[in-house]
Wavefront OBJ file of the C-alpha trace (Angstrom):
o trace
v 104.713 81.327 16.885
v 108.195 80.375 15.700
v 110.423 83.086 14.307
v 112.397 81.756 11.307
v 115.044 84.469 11.761
v 115.741 83.323 15.323
v 115.840 79.683 14.220
v 118.317 80.563 11.470
v 120.510 82.533 13.904
v 120.504 79.640 16.357
v 121.462 77.164 13.638
v 124.284 79.497 12.606
v 125.420 79.703 16.237
v 125.671 75.913 16.509
v 127.205 75.361 13.039
v 129.625 78.298 12.802
v 129.803 80.123 16.122
v 130.769 77.658 18.805
v 132.456 74.288 18.959
v 133.317 72.115 21.925
v 136.284 69.752 21.758
v 136.942 67.039 24.323
v 139.518 64.236 24.171
v 137.065 61.531 25.279
v 133.838 60.503 23.532
v 132.138 59.853 26.891
v 132.958 63.382 28.048
v 131.527 64.736 24.788
v 128.280 62.812 25.303
v 128.014 64.179 28.858
v 128.541 67.731 27.584
v 125.894 67.241 24.876
v 123.341 66.023 27.418
v 124.100 68.875 29.836
v 123.968 71.573 27.124
v 120.763 70.068 25.696
v 119.074 70.167 29.112
v 120.254 73.748 29.578
v 119.294 75.098 26.142
v 116.225 73.017 25.222
v 113.746 75.154 27.217
v 114.958 78.367 25.504
v 115.790 77.029 22.052
v 113.924 78.078 18.910
v 114.668 74.625 17.492
v 112.734 71.416 18.038
v 114.277 68.909 20.454
v 115.463 66.639 17.629
v 117.024 69.419 15.585
v 118.717 70.929 18.652
v 120.133 67.537 19.631
v 121.384 66.974 16.067
v 123.167 70.349 16.071
v 124.712 69.628 19.462
v 126.013 66.302 18.178
v 127.666 68.268 15.353
v 129.001 70.941 17.714
v 130.584 68.774 20.419
v 133.333 66.576 19.025
v 136.213 64.425 20.059
v 139.620 65.667 18.961
v 139.742 63.210 16.068
v 136.335 64.252 14.706
v 137.103 67.986 14.979
v 140.279 67.901 12.863
v 139.811 70.054 9.789
v 136.900 72.006 11.317
v 136.888 75.414 12.933
v 134.500 77.771 14.702
v 134.522 81.356 15.917
v 134.800 80.187 19.554
v 136.177 76.841 20.678
v 135.673 75.492 24.168
v 138.298 72.838 24.866
v 137.939 70.622 27.877
v 140.241 68.107 29.533
v 137.827 66.316 31.832
v 140.345 64.630 34.109
v 141.117 65.560 37.693
v 141.719 62.141 39.246
v 145.473 61.495 39.480
v 145.092 57.750 38.882
v 143.132 58.367 35.662
v 145.614 61.001 34.498
v 148.432 58.536 35.166
v 146.652 55.754 33.282
v 146.054 58.019 30.261
v 149.135 60.236 30.331
v 150.432 59.243 26.889
v 146.991 59.885 25.357
v 146.071 63.028 27.288
v 149.451 64.788 26.949
v 149.744 64.081 23.217
v 150.767 67.413 21.652
v 148.966 66.736 18.362
v 145.755 66.249 20.337
v 146.457 69.399 22.379
v 147.079 71.331 19.157
v 143.623 70.373 17.873
v 142.081 71.261 21.248
v 143.502 74.780 21.110
v 143.838 75.674 17.416
v 140.361 75.236 15.927
v 139.153 78.685 16.985
v 139.004 81.535 14.482
v 138.895 84.128 17.277
v 138.789 82.771 20.844
v 139.552 79.559 22.669
v 138.470 78.644 26.164
v 140.636 75.850 27.581
v 139.216 74.068 30.630
v 141.462 71.840 32.743
v 141.861 70.987 36.406
v 144.839 72.092 38.477
v 145.558 68.417 39.070
v 145.894 67.870 35.320
v 148.072 70.951 34.859
v 150.234 70.139 37.880
v 150.636 66.449 37.088
v 154.276 65.358 36.732
v 154.719 62.235 34.590
v 157.550 59.830 35.405
v 158.533 59.264 31.792
v 160.780 62.027 30.428
v 159.159 62.218 26.964
v 155.681 62.647 28.443
v 157.032 65.094 31.048
v 158.335 67.306 28.227
v 154.913 67.255 26.555
v 153.127 67.995 29.847
v 155.485 70.910 30.494
v 154.585 72.443 27.105
v 150.890 72.320 27.988
v 151.650 73.822 31.398
v 153.720 76.571 29.752
v 150.867 77.353 27.334
v 148.487 77.850 30.238
v 150.885 79.739 32.522
v 152.705 81.925 29.993
v 150.481 82.313 26.942
v 147.333 82.663 29.054
v 149.143 85.262 31.137
v 146.185 87.090 32.723
v 144.046 85.540 35.441
v 140.957 86.136 37.504
v 140.207 84.099 40.621
v 136.566 83.152 41.142
v 134.773 81.394 43.997
v 132.080 78.958 42.901
v 129.897 76.427 44.717
v 130.982 72.855 44.039
v 128.740 69.767 44.061
v 128.981 69.652 47.884
v 127.768 73.285 48.050
v 131.197 74.399 49.280
v 133.080 77.392 47.907
v 135.843 76.324 45.540
v 138.486 78.502 43.935
v 138.487 78.609 40.158
v 141.231 80.352 38.205
v 140.193 81.827 34.876
v 143.318 82.391 32.744
v 143.340 84.162 29.415
v 145.466 85.998 26.873
v 144.679 89.659 26.646
l 1 2 3 4 5 6 7 8 9 10 11 12 13 14 15 16 17 18 19 20 21 22 23 24 25 26 27 28 29 30 31 32 33 34 35 36 37 38 39 40 41 42 43 44 45 46 47 48 49 50 51 52 53 54 55 56 57 58 59 60 61 62 63 64 65 66 67 68 69 70 71 72 73 74 75 76 77 78 79 80 81 82 83 84 85 86 87 88 89 90 91 92 93 94 95 96 97 98 99 100 101 102 103 104 105 106 107 108 109 110 111 112 113 114 115 116 117 118 119 120 121 122 123 124 125 126 127 128 129 130 131 132 133 134 135 136 137 138 139 140 141 142 143 144 145 146 147 148 149 150 151 152 153 154 155 156 157 158 159 160 161 162 163 164 165
C-alpha cells in the first residue's frame, strides 16, 4: 500500500532538496538514467512520475539558471585531455562555473577529474579562467579526505574528496 506522506516527501526531495547540474546535455541524460535505475526499485513514485522528477532535477547549466536547491551536485564529466582541449573555451567559462557552484542554498558537491583540474590551456585568457576554477577547488575547498574506490576495471583508484568546513 502506498504511503502518501512518503510520496510527498520524495516529491519534495526531487523538487526542492537536490539538484544536479552538468555542462553537457548528454551527461545529464546519462545521470538521469543511472539515478533512475538506482532509485526506481526503492521509490514511492511510479516509474513515469519518478522519471519526470529526475528530468526536472538534472539540468544543463543553461536550464538551471534562476533555480536553486538545498543541495547541488555539480559535475564536469571530462577526463580525456583531447576532449578537454577541444572544449576548453566552453568548459572553463566562468559564467557556466558560477551556475555550477552557486545554485545551492546550503551545500554544493563539485565533481571533477584531476585531469580537468590540472589541465593547462595554451591560450592565456582561458588559462586565467582555468586557474580560478583550480583555486576554488584547492583553496576554498580547503579540507580533503582521500578514498580508495574500485574503478570499472576492478582496480583500486584514489579519489580525493575536497570540501569547505
